[in-house]
C-alpha positions in Angstrom: 1.6 -24.8 13.7 2.4 -20.7 14.9 4.1 -19.2 11.6 5.4 -16.0 11.3 6.8 -14.5 8.0 8.6 -11.7 7.3 9.1 -9.1 4.3 12.5 -7.8 5.2 13.4 -4.2 4.8 15.2 -1.2 6.0 12.3 1.1 6.0 9.5 -1.0 6.6 9.4 -5.0 7.6 6.3 -6.3 7.7 5.6 -9.4 10.0 2.6 -11.6 9.8 2.0 -14.2 12.4 -0.4 -17.4 11.1 -1.7 -20.2 12.8 -2.0 -22.9 10.5 -4.0 -25.8 10.7 -3.4 -27.4 7.6 0.2 -28.7 8.7 -1.1 -30.8 11.2 -4.4 -32.0 9.1 -4.8 -34.6 7.1 -2.3 -34.4 3.6 -5.2 -36.0 1.5 -7.5 -33.7 2.5 -8.2 -30.3 1.1 -7.1 -27.3 2.5 -10.4 -24.8 3.9 -10.2 -21.4 4.5 -10.3 -22.5 8.0 -7.2 -24.0 8.0 -6.0 -20.5 8.7 -5.8 -18.4 11.1 -4.7 -14.6 10.5 -2.9 -13.7 14.6 -1.1 -10.7 14.2 0.5 -8.4 11.8 1.9 -5.0 12.1 5.6 -3.2 10.3 8.6 -2.1 12.2 9.5 1.1 11.1 13.0 1.4 11.9 14.0 5.2 12.9 16.0 7.0 10.9 19.5 6.5 12.2 22.8 4.9 11.4 22.3 1.4 10.0 23.8 -0.4 12.6 21.3 0.9 15.0 18.7 0.0 12.0 19.5 -3.7 12.5 19.1 -3.8 16.0 15.7 -2.0 16.1 14.4 -5.0 13.9 16.4 -7.3 15.2 15.3 -6.6 19.0 11.7 -6.2 17.6 11.4 -9.8 15.7 13.1 -11.5 19.1 10.2 -10.1 21.2 7.6 -11.1 18.8 8.9 -14.5 18.3 9.3 -14.7 22.3 5.4 -13.4 23.1 3.8 -15.0 20.4 5.5 -18.2 20.8 6.3 -18.7 17.1 7.6 -22.4 15.8 9.0 -21.5 12.4 10.3 -18.1 10.7 9.5 -18.0 6.9 11.4 -15.1 5.5 11.1 -14.0 2.0 14.6 -14.5 -0.1 16.5 -11.7 -1.3 15.6 -10.4 -4.6 18.0 -8.5 -6.9 16.8 -5.8 -9.5 18.9 -3.4 -10.7 19.4 -1.2 -8.0 22.3 -3.1 -6.2 22.4 -0.9 -3.0 18.7 -2.1 -2.6 20.0 -5.4 -2.7 22.5 -5.2 0.1 20.5 -3.3 2.5 17.4 -5.9 2.4 20.0 -8.4 2.7 21.1 -6.3 5.7 17.7 -7.0 7.6 17.3 -10.3 6.4 19.6 -11.0 8.1 18.7 -9.0 11.1 15.6 -11.4 11.1 17.6 -14.5 10.5 18.9 -13.5 14.0 16.6 -13.0 15.9 15.2 -16.3 14.8 18.1 -17.6 15.6 17.7 -16.5 19.2 14.7 -17.1 19.0 15.5 -20.9 18.5 13.2 -21.4 15.9 14.4 -22.7 12.4 13.9 -20.2 9.5 13.0 -20.9 5.8 14.0 -18.6 3.1 11.2 -18.5 -0.1 11.8 -16.6 -3.3 9.1 -13.9 -3.9 8.2 -15.8 -7.2 7.6 -18.7 -5.2 5.9 -16.9 -2.9 3.7 -15.2 -5.2 3.0 -18.9 -6.9 1.8 -20.4 -4.0 -0.7 -17.4 -2.9 -2.2 -16.8 -6.2 -1.1 -19.2 -8.6 1.0 -16.9 -10.9 5.1 -15.8 -9.3 4.7 -12.8 -11.3 1.5 -11.2 -9.4 1.1 -7.7 -8.3 1.4 -6.5 -5.2 -2.1 -5.9 -5.3 -3.2 -9.6 -6.2 -1.2 -10.8 -3.5 -2.6 -9.1 -0.7 -6.4 -10.0 -2.6 -5.5 -13.3 -2.1 -4.0 -13.3 1.3 -7.2 -11.8 2.1 -9.5 -14.4 0.9 -7.2 -17.3 2.4 -7.0 -15.5 6.0 -10.9 -14.7 5.0 -10.6 -11.4 6.4 -12.1 -8.2 5.1 -8.8 -6.4 5.6 -5.7 -6.6 6.6 -3.8 -4.2 9.0 -0.8 -2.5 7.7 0.1 -2.1 3.7 1.8 -3.9 1.2 4.8 -5.1 3.7 2.3 -7.2 5.9 0.0 -8.7 3.0 3.6 -9.9 1.9 4.5 -11.0 5.1 1.7 -12.8 5.7 1.9 -14.2 2.0 5.2 -15.4 2.9 3.5 -17.7 5.7 1.1 -18.9 4.1 3.5 -19.8 1.5 5.4 -22.0 4.2 1.8 -23.3 5.3 1.8 -24.5 2.1 4.9 -26.5 1.8 4.4 -27.8 4.9 1.2 -29.3 4.3 2.5 -31.0 1.0 5.4 -32.0 2.6 7.6 -30.1 -0.4 10.0 -28.8 1.7 12.5 -30.6 0.5 13.1 -27.7 -2.3 13.4 -25.0 -0.3 15.9 -23.3 1.6 17.0 -23.9 5.4 18.8 -21.9 7.1 
C-alpha cells in the first residue's frame, strides 16, 4: 500500500510517501523494517503571496504528487489547538487544501492527532520532534531523511496509518 502522509502548514507542508507491506502481511506476524520503504519526501513551501494563492499552490502540488506517485490513501496530521488561535486557523486552512487534493485525487483521508502519531512511532505521545525524526529514520532504515522536521512529521503520520492499518485499528481514527 502506498501511503502519503501530510503535515500541513502555510509556511511549510511536509509530505512523505511510504510503501507499506505491513498492511498486506499477516496480522499475526511482527512488523520488521523491511515492511516499510521510504518512497518520497519533500517540503512544500508556498510563495509568500495572498492566502488563496498559497492554498491553491498546496492543493495543486499535493494533487500532482498523489497522481504521479499513485498514492492509495492520505494520512494527515489533525489540527492541534495551542495557544495561538491564528496559527490554528491557518494550519486548518492548509489541512483543508490537503483534504481537497485527496478528494480530487480520489483517495480516502484518515486524520491522526499529533499525540497519536507520536505514540505510534515513538511510544510516547509527548515525544519531541527530534525523537520522532530519529524513530522515523530507524523504522525506514535510512541514515538521513530529506527535508527537516516537517518531512519527518509527514512520514511519521504515514507510518502511524500503516501501523493502524496492519493492526486493524482504523475504527478509532477519524475518516473524512
